[in-house]
PLY file of the C-alpha trace (Angstrom):
ply
format ascii 1.0
element vertex 403
property float x
property float y
property float z
element edge 402
property int vertex1
property int vertex2
end_header
94.90 98.96 139.13
95.30 95.55 138.60
98.36 93.64 137.85
97.38 91.24 134.65
96.99 88.03 135.61
98.35 88.25 139.24
95.27 89.93 141.03
94.87 93.26 142.66
97.88 95.43 142.68
98.74 97.44 145.60
98.91 101.31 145.04
101.74 102.59 146.98
100.56 105.68 149.37
101.91 108.82 148.28
103.92 111.37 150.30
101.88 114.83 150.37
98.61 112.84 151.11
97.44 115.34 153.88
95.50 118.37 154.49
96.67 122.03 153.16
96.72 124.71 155.56
93.26 126.31 153.96
91.71 122.62 155.25
93.41 122.72 158.47
91.44 126.21 158.95
88.43 124.85 157.97
88.62 121.38 159.84
89.14 123.67 162.87
86.19 125.96 162.01
84.22 122.99 161.64
85.29 121.52 165.72
84.59 124.84 166.90
81.21 124.65 165.36
80.51 121.40 166.59
77.22 119.78 165.89
77.15 117.66 162.72
80.83 117.72 163.22
81.26 116.44 166.41
82.84 113.07 164.77
85.94 112.92 163.28
84.89 110.58 160.53
82.25 113.09 159.55
84.77 115.76 159.23
87.08 114.02 157.20
84.56 113.12 154.42
84.88 116.62 153.27
88.26 116.59 152.38
88.62 113.11 150.92
88.59 112.59 146.93
90.02 109.73 144.62
92.99 111.56 144.05
93.99 111.66 147.79
93.30 110.20 151.07
93.45 111.52 154.20
94.38 109.37 157.65
91.34 110.04 160.14
93.77 110.20 163.02
94.73 113.37 161.37
91.52 115.20 162.59
92.06 114.20 165.94
95.46 115.55 165.98
93.85 118.70 164.78
91.51 118.86 167.44
94.25 118.07 170.50
96.37 120.24 168.67
98.89 117.85 168.24
99.58 118.74 164.75
99.23 122.19 163.09
98.79 124.35 166.20
100.02 127.58 164.53
97.25 127.71 162.04
94.43 129.73 162.50
90.81 128.77 162.45
88.86 129.68 159.55
85.90 131.98 159.83
82.39 131.29 160.19
81.81 133.27 156.68
84.65 130.93 155.04
83.66 128.12 156.71
79.59 128.78 155.41
81.30 129.69 151.90
83.19 126.01 151.71
79.78 124.15 152.85
77.36 126.08 150.40
79.78 125.12 147.44
80.76 121.58 148.78
81.23 119.26 146.73
83.10 121.87 144.36
83.99 119.24 141.84
84.60 119.20 138.01
81.71 117.11 136.98
83.53 115.75 133.81
86.22 113.98 135.99
85.11 114.35 139.40
88.22 115.93 140.72
87.75 118.82 143.57
88.09 122.15 141.27
90.12 123.81 144.48
92.13 120.49 145.51
92.76 119.16 141.87
93.15 122.57 139.89
96.58 121.76 138.56
95.33 118.06 137.23
92.45 119.92 135.94
94.43 122.91 133.91
96.50 120.29 132.83
93.85 118.21 131.42
92.25 121.25 130.02
95.22 122.72 128.58
96.39 119.87 126.72
92.57 119.75 125.06
92.72 122.86 124.21
96.21 122.60 122.37
94.70 119.36 120.40
91.67 121.11 119.62
93.30 124.02 117.98
95.62 122.01 116.20
92.66 119.99 114.57
90.91 122.85 113.92
89.93 123.53 110.21
91.13 127.22 108.84
93.68 128.09 111.59
97.30 128.42 109.49
99.84 128.46 112.61
98.80 125.41 114.52
101.70 123.95 115.50
103.20 126.89 117.18
99.77 127.21 119.37
99.93 123.38 119.97
103.19 123.73 121.30
102.63 126.81 123.74
99.69 125.34 125.17
101.13 121.62 125.51
103.96 123.23 127.45
101.47 124.65 129.54
99.72 121.13 129.92
103.00 119.24 130.58
103.85 121.83 133.57
100.54 121.74 135.24
100.83 117.99 135.08
104.35 117.47 136.60
103.53 120.49 139.09
100.43 118.15 140.17
102.90 115.14 140.44
105.31 116.61 142.39
102.48 118.18 144.47
101.14 114.65 145.29
104.55 113.28 146.08
105.36 116.02 148.89
108.39 117.64 146.54
108.47 121.21 146.56
108.41 122.57 143.13
109.15 126.01 143.85
112.19 127.95 143.66
113.77 128.96 146.94
113.84 132.46 148.11
112.69 133.68 144.57
109.63 135.39 143.40
108.10 136.83 140.60
108.06 140.93 140.20
104.23 140.67 141.54
105.95 138.61 144.82
104.37 135.71 144.11
105.89 132.32 144.35
108.01 131.33 141.35
107.45 127.60 140.49
109.75 125.54 138.50
109.30 125.44 134.78
108.72 122.80 132.53
112.66 122.24 131.33
114.08 122.41 135.11
111.16 119.78 136.05
112.61 117.54 133.53
115.92 117.79 135.55
114.84 116.61 138.30
116.21 113.17 139.08
112.40 111.73 140.76
110.99 113.27 137.52
108.54 110.61 135.83
109.02 111.59 132.61
112.22 109.64 130.92
113.66 108.41 127.85
111.91 108.96 124.57
109.08 111.33 126.25
111.86 113.64 127.89
113.59 114.08 124.58
110.56 114.71 122.90
109.69 117.63 125.58
112.92 118.85 125.24
112.38 119.20 121.55
109.29 121.20 122.44
111.01 123.31 124.49
113.75 124.28 121.85
110.83 124.68 119.12
109.06 127.08 121.75
112.25 129.15 122.25
112.39 129.59 118.23
108.40 130.72 118.43
109.18 133.10 121.37
111.93 134.93 119.62
111.64 135.03 116.06
108.82 134.72 113.40
108.10 131.21 111.89
106.11 129.93 108.90
103.92 126.98 108.61
105.64 124.31 110.56
102.81 122.10 111.10
103.52 119.12 108.78
107.18 119.18 109.49
106.16 118.80 113.41
103.30 116.58 113.15
104.89 113.44 114.13
106.44 114.97 117.46
103.37 116.62 118.45
101.41 113.25 118.33
104.09 111.77 120.41
103.72 114.71 122.63
99.90 114.38 123.17
100.11 110.55 123.62
103.21 110.82 126.21
100.86 113.07 128.05
98.00 110.77 128.04
100.10 107.78 129.02
101.55 109.47 132.26
98.10 110.85 133.07
96.66 107.65 133.15
99.41 106.01 135.01
99.98 108.48 137.57
96.53 109.63 138.70
94.20 106.98 137.04
92.80 105.49 133.66
89.03 107.38 134.47
91.35 110.82 133.43
92.41 109.82 130.18
91.75 112.13 127.31
90.17 109.27 124.76
86.50 110.31 125.47
87.11 113.91 125.01
89.51 113.90 121.82
87.63 111.28 119.14
89.17 110.79 115.69
89.62 113.74 113.81
87.63 113.54 110.23
89.78 114.59 107.18
89.00 115.97 103.91
92.08 114.83 102.43
93.43 112.76 99.61
96.54 113.57 98.44
98.18 113.03 94.64
101.36 113.85 93.51
100.50 116.97 92.33
99.13 117.99 95.66
101.82 116.50 97.85
104.62 118.54 95.65
102.49 121.73 96.02
102.06 121.16 99.78
105.42 120.41 100.30
106.77 123.53 98.27
104.64 125.73 99.95
105.47 124.80 103.46
109.05 124.87 103.43
110.56 125.55 106.83
111.94 128.81 108.10
116.11 128.32 108.16
116.08 129.28 111.77
113.51 126.43 112.52
115.10 124.14 110.88
118.48 124.82 112.03
116.85 124.22 115.52
115.69 120.68 114.75
118.54 119.44 113.33
120.86 121.33 115.80
118.51 119.03 118.72
118.65 115.72 116.85
122.29 115.90 115.83
123.21 114.47 118.75
120.23 111.37 119.22
121.05 107.83 118.08
119.26 106.32 115.31
117.42 104.21 117.93
116.56 107.63 119.82
115.44 109.00 116.54
112.91 106.01 116.19
111.70 105.67 119.60
107.72 106.60 119.02
107.58 108.29 122.51
110.01 111.30 120.74
108.21 110.94 117.24
105.18 108.89 116.33
103.59 109.05 112.45
100.87 106.74 111.23
99.63 105.85 107.64
96.10 105.71 106.51
94.53 103.78 103.61
90.84 102.98 102.73
90.00 99.72 104.11
86.83 97.67 103.43
85.22 95.53 106.48
85.33 91.97 105.76
82.86 91.78 108.81
79.56 93.72 108.99
80.28 94.39 112.57
83.47 96.22 111.72
82.03 98.09 109.10
81.47 101.36 111.18
84.89 101.29 112.75
87.21 104.06 111.75
90.62 102.85 112.67
91.47 99.17 112.43
94.63 97.99 114.40
97.10 95.91 112.01
99.16 93.61 113.55
102.92 94.40 112.79
104.16 91.61 110.52
101.02 90.46 109.15
100.20 89.97 105.49
97.72 92.51 105.86
100.68 94.81 107.26
102.71 94.05 104.30
100.03 94.53 101.92
99.37 98.11 103.23
103.46 99.00 103.36
103.20 98.40 99.50
100.86 101.16 98.81
101.40 103.61 101.88
102.66 107.09 100.95
106.05 106.75 102.81
108.00 110.28 103.07
112.05 109.98 103.81
113.46 112.59 105.75
116.34 114.51 103.94
119.95 112.92 104.92
122.00 115.03 106.74
125.71 115.38 106.43
128.11 116.82 109.28
131.33 118.42 107.51
132.98 114.95 108.00
130.66 112.85 106.47
130.69 115.02 103.39
134.28 114.07 103.49
134.01 110.53 103.66
131.07 110.45 100.97
133.90 112.20 98.22
136.62 109.81 99.23
133.69 106.79 98.96
132.87 108.37 95.14
136.55 108.54 93.91
138.24 111.53 95.42
140.63 110.13 98.08
142.46 113.23 98.33
139.71 115.40 99.53
140.20 116.47 102.93
138.26 118.29 105.71
140.59 121.32 104.93
139.30 121.05 101.24
135.71 121.18 102.56
136.01 124.26 104.57
138.04 125.92 101.88
135.29 125.44 99.42
132.43 126.38 101.54
134.19 129.73 102.52
135.00 130.11 98.84
131.28 129.94 97.85
130.06 131.43 100.76
127.84 128.34 101.41
126.62 128.76 104.82
124.45 131.82 103.55
120.76 130.78 103.36
120.65 133.02 100.14
122.71 130.57 97.88
120.48 127.52 98.73
122.72 125.11 99.47
120.66 123.49 101.87
122.83 123.81 105.35
121.69 124.78 108.45
123.33 125.04 112.14
122.55 128.03 114.46
123.99 126.23 117.59
127.58 125.18 116.22
126.44 121.98 114.77
126.44 122.42 110.88
124.82 119.94 108.59
124.60 120.04 104.78
121.95 118.50 102.58
122.31 116.77 99.02
122.56 120.17 96.78
125.79 120.74 98.44
126.77 117.34 98.11
126.36 117.72 94.23
128.18 120.91 94.54
131.13 119.15 96.33
131.18 116.56 93.86
130.96 118.79 90.63
134.15 120.81 92.33
136.05 117.71 92.63
135.40 116.21 89.07
136.49 119.63 87.77
139.72 119.59 89.86
140.55 116.52 88.15
143.62 114.71 89.59
143.92 116.93 92.80
141.50 114.95 94.67
142.26 111.85 92.86
0 1
1 2
2 3
3 4
4 5
5 6
6 7
7 8
8 9
9 10
10 11
11 12
12 13
13 14
14 15
15 16
16 17
17 18
18 19
19 20
20 21
21 22
22 23
23 24
24 25
25 26
26 27
27 28
28 29
29 30
30 31
31 32
32 33
33 34
34 35
35 36
36 37
37 38
38 39
39 40
40 41
41 42
42 43
43 44
44 45
45 46
46 47
47 48
48 49
49 50
50 51
51 52
52 53
53 54
54 55
55 56
56 57
57 58
58 59
59 60
60 61
61 62
62 63
63 64
64 65
65 66
66 67
67 68
68 69
69 70
70 71
71 72
72 73
73 74
74 75
75 76
76 77
77 78
78 79
79 80
80 81
81 82
82 83
83 84
84 85
85 86
86 87
87 88
88 89
89 90
90 91
91 92
92 93
93 94
94 95
95 96
96 97
97 98
98 99
99 100
100 101
101 102
102 103
103 104
104 105
105 106
106 107
107 108
108 109
109 110
110 111
111 112
112 113
113 114
114 115
115 116
116 117
117 118
118 119
119 120
120 121
121 122
122 123
123 124
124 125
125 126
126 127
127 128
128 129
129 130
130 131
131 132
132 133
133 134
134 135
135 136
136 137
137 138
138 139
139 140
140 141
141 142
142 143
143 144
144 145
145 146
146 147
147 148
148 149
149 150
150 151
151 152
152 153
153 154
154 155
155 156
156 157
157 158
158 159
159 160
160 161
161 162
162 163
163 164
164 165
165 166
166 167
167 168
168 169
169 170
170 171
171 172
172 173
173 174
174 175
175 176
176 177
177 178
178 179
179 180
180 181
181 182
182 183
183 184
184 185
185 186
186 187
187 188
188 189
189 190
190 191
191 192
192 193
193 194
194 195
195 196
196 197
197 198
198 199
199 200
200 201
201 202
202 203
203 204
204 205
205 206
206 207
207 208
208 209
209 210
210 211
211 212
212 213
213 214
214 215
215 216
216 217
217 218
218 219
219 220
220 221
221 222
222 223
223 224
224 225
225 226
226 227
227 228
228 229
229 230
230 231
231 232
232 233
233 234
234 235
235 236
236 237
237 238
238 239
239 240
240 241
241 242
242 243
243 244
244 245
245 246
246 247
247 248
248 249
249 250
250 251
251 252
252 253
253 254
254 255
255 256
256 257
257 258
258 259
259 260
260 261
261 262
262 263
263 264
264 265
265 266
266 267
267 268
268 269
269 270
270 271
271 272
272 273
273 274
274 275
275 276
276 277
277 278
278 279
279 280
280 281
281 282
282 283
283 284
284 285
285 286
286 287
287 288
288 289
289 290
290 291
291 292
292 293
293 294
294 295
295 296
296 297
297 298
298 299
299 300
300 301
301 302
302 303
303 304
304 305
305 306
306 307
307 308
308 309
309 310
310 311
311 312
312 313
313 314
314 315
315 316
316 317
317 318
318 319
319 320
320 321
321 322
322 323
323 324
324 325
325 326
326 327
327 328
328 329
329 330
330 331
331 332
332 333
333 334
334 335
335 336
336 337
337 338
338 339
339 340
340 341
341 342
342 343
343 344
344 345
345 346
346 347
347 348
348 349
349 350
350 351
351 352
352 353
353 354
354 355
355 356
356 357
357 358
358 359
359 360
360 361
361 362
362 363
363 364
364 365
365 366
366 367
367 368
368 369
369 370
370 371
371 372
372 373
373 374
374 375
375 376
376 377
377 378
378 379
379 380
380 381
381 382
382 383
383 384
384 385
385 386
386 387
387 388
388 389
389 390
390 391
391 392
392 393
393 394
394 395
395 396
396 397
397 398
398 399
399 400
400 401
401 402
């Protein structure tokens, strides 16, 4: 890792860069066997890997029983089994299959999630990605906690089968030292809320509605993976640009949006979660990011085979693209007080929150079957344009009552 313009940057040695109990047992078996294992440095070579360095003094401390005296030596068979498979590495990354198991699982889970989402012919891709991505993030944070020497187990708790119980993703995010902050943490919090809806209630197609948040989820994962463990473990080479057979006209867009309306409980979960976010938080690319694609003719022969061109923000080219790109705008959301403010601004200054409450009760407007477009399963009710039109018609019909 280097600090651009300032030469090499020191990498802080992490707590937890020590041998695990099973490794200590193998070291003791090597010491007992002797022969090629007479030299401490030769023994150390079997347990050093890119994601973890071990101080050479530790082997001597094990030999003299200054440390790890209580751990029993591995058997001759266990040592032979270890040596026969060494180096037991993942060939794609060079990671130790046993020692770096959490990191390997994290990468593979995210790769599986993205490949599933990009697979042609699947109908419920977002649900599959969200569940798999949460597994990936959980393993990644467990790998980080483990490297930092942070115990990520629930003390005194076990599964039904008696196994150790580890922190779930939501609990990991609550830890003060958790490396996921800001928009990335909000993005994962949103993923967890939607996962609960997927887990406990049926969903319709939600792929298009959540695509921007899912894109940020994948990019945030890759950024943290490279920042904390090394750029060589990034997923770019495994997940190239997906080709699309898509060219939307007005009719196609209208049909697609009509066919893929969000189920009410998913829409409610989204609005309830985002209701408390500021505009700046909503625009944070770590929380939600989307791209616009337009066909481009290469001006230079060397760029003709490049599928993606990065256009500088604010450039003339970016300005031209903004004139032709399709831009979908999220529906405006109106909490009750905003409905009242909108009516008062429209010329009905006597319209109050009490009047709004009486009206929605009278019309049963919170009933999804009425089609007024209000959502809110968590006490945060919001209303959309159709209800605004209904309220305006009511105010106009009442004449001077609200003027």
